[in-house]
Each structure stands twice: as C-alpha cells, then as structure tokens.
C-alpha positions in Angstrom: -3.5 -57.9 96.9 -2.5 -55.4 94.3 0.3 -52.9 95.1 -0.1 -49.5 93.7 2.7 -47.1 93.4 2.8 -44.3 96.1 2.0 -41.6 93.6 -1.1 -43.3 92.4 -2.5 -43.5 96.0 -1.6 -39.9 96.7 -3.2 -38.7 93.3 -6.3 -40.8 94.0 -6.7 -39.2 97.5 -6.2 -35.7 96.1 -8.9 -36.3 93.4 -11.3 -37.6 95.9 -10.8 -34.7 98.2 -11.2 -32.3 95.2 -14.4 -34.1 94.1 -15.8 -34.0 97.6 -15.0 -30.3 98.1 -16.6 -29.6 94.7 -19.9 -31.4 95.4 -20.2 -29.9 98.9 -20.2 -26.4 97.4 -23.4 -24.4 97.9 -25.3 -23.9 94.6 -25.3 -20.1 95.2 -21.5 -20.0 95.2 -21.4 -21.8 91.8 -24.1 -19.4 90.5 -21.7 -16.6 91.5 -19.0 -18.2 89.5 -21.2 -18.1 86.4 -22.9 -21.6 86.6 -26.4 -21.5 85.2 -28.2 -23.7 87.9 -32.0 -23.3 88.2 -33.6 -23.5 91.7 -35.8 -26.5 92.1 -39.4 -25.6 91.7 -40.4 -28.4 94.2 -38.1 -29.3 97.0 -39.2 -30.9 100.3 -35.9 -30.0 101.9 -35.4 -26.3 101.1 -32.2 -26.2 103.0 -30.5 -28.8 100.8 -28.7 -26.2 98.6 -25.5 -28.0 97.9 -24.4 -29.6 94.6 -24.2 -33.0 96.1 -28.0 -33.0 96.8 -28.8 -31.4 93.3 -26.8 -34.0 91.5 -28.3 -36.9 93.6 -31.9 -35.8 92.6 -30.8 -35.3 89.0 -29.2 -38.8 88.9 -32.3 -40.4 90.4 -34.8 -38.6 88.1 -32.7 -39.4 84.9 -32.0 -43.1 86.0 -35.7 -43.8 86.7 -36.9 -42.1 83.5 -38.4 -39.0 85.1 -36.8 -36.6 82.5 -39.1 -34.7 80.2 -37.9 -32.6 77.2 -39.7 -29.5 76.1 -39.7 -28.1 72.6 -40.4 -24.7 71.1 -42.5 -23.9 68.0 -39.9 -25.1 65.6 -39.9 -28.5 67.2 -36.3 -27.9 68.7 -35.5 -29.0 72.3 -35.9 -25.9 74.4 -35.6 -27.3 77.9 -36.0 -30.2 80.2 -37.6 -31.0 83.5 -36.2 -33.6 86.0 -38.3 -34.9 88.8 -37.5 -37.1 91.8 -39.4 -38.9 94.6 -38.4 -41.1 97.4 -40.3 -44.2 96.2 -42.3 -45.4 93.3 -45.8 -44.8 95.0 -44.8 -41.6 96.7 -45.5 -38.1 95.3 -42.6 -36.2 93.6 -40.7 -34.2 96.2 -38.2 -32.5 93.9 -38.5 -31.0 90.5 -36.2 -28.7 88.5 -36.7 -27.0 85.1 -33.8 -26.2 82.9 -33.8 -24.1 79.8 -31.7 -25.6 77.1 -29.0 -23.0 77.6 -28.9 -23.8 81.4 -28.7 -27.6 80.7 -25.8 -27.1 78.2 -24.1 -24.8 80.6 -24.4 -27.1 83.5 -23.3 -30.2 81.5 -20.3 -28.3 80.0 -19.1 -26.9 83.3 -19.5 -30.2 85.2 -17.6 -32.3 82.5 -15.0 -29.5 82.2 -14.4 -29.6 85.9 -14.1 -33.4 86.1 -11.8 -33.6 83.0 -9.6 -31.0 84.5 -8.7 -32.9 87.6 -5.3 -34.2 87.7 
C-alpha cells in the first residue's frame, strides 16, 4: 500500500470538499455571480437546479453524441444544443441550448474554477 504524505491527504480532502460544494450550488446562485447558464428547455425534473445535475446531463449528452452545433449566416458557430435521455430507446428528457457566448463563458468559468483549486 502506498503511503502518502499527510499534507497530500489533507489537500486531497480539501479539494474534494471544494468540488462537492461547487457542484451542489444552485444554478441561480451561479447566474447571480455572472455565469451565463441557460435554463434547460426540456427537463423532466424541474426541481433539479444544481450544477451537479446540469453537468451530469451535459456529460451524458456529449459523451453519447447528442451535441448539435448551430451556425449563423456566415457559417460560423453560433451556438449548440445538448440533449440527454435515460436510455437509447427512450425519448429525450433534458435539453439545453447555448449561444456561443454562453458556451464560451460557461467553459471558461468552469475551467478557471478547477484550475484555481489548490
């Protein structure tokens, strides 16, 4: 069994707690902090308004190829839609549409947050 230094264990626990606190924040709190987070246009669980659920649906949709980019008249990417569903043969139960600005903002803030952890 590998023995880790005590400071590694403490730092790992602190990062884990910070990550948990972060993903459990309500989306409206993050919006008040300036995050550009669109509301899902389809959501079979309207009360699931925390970042953990939002990111879970985003991950599922992207991992299973349910990401569609939109373009403007100049053939530039103008936004994206991500969809999720519980199983392959079930209807979609979650969908969110990002403008390109919202997607850039969300991605930047999320990466800045995680890169800023000790």
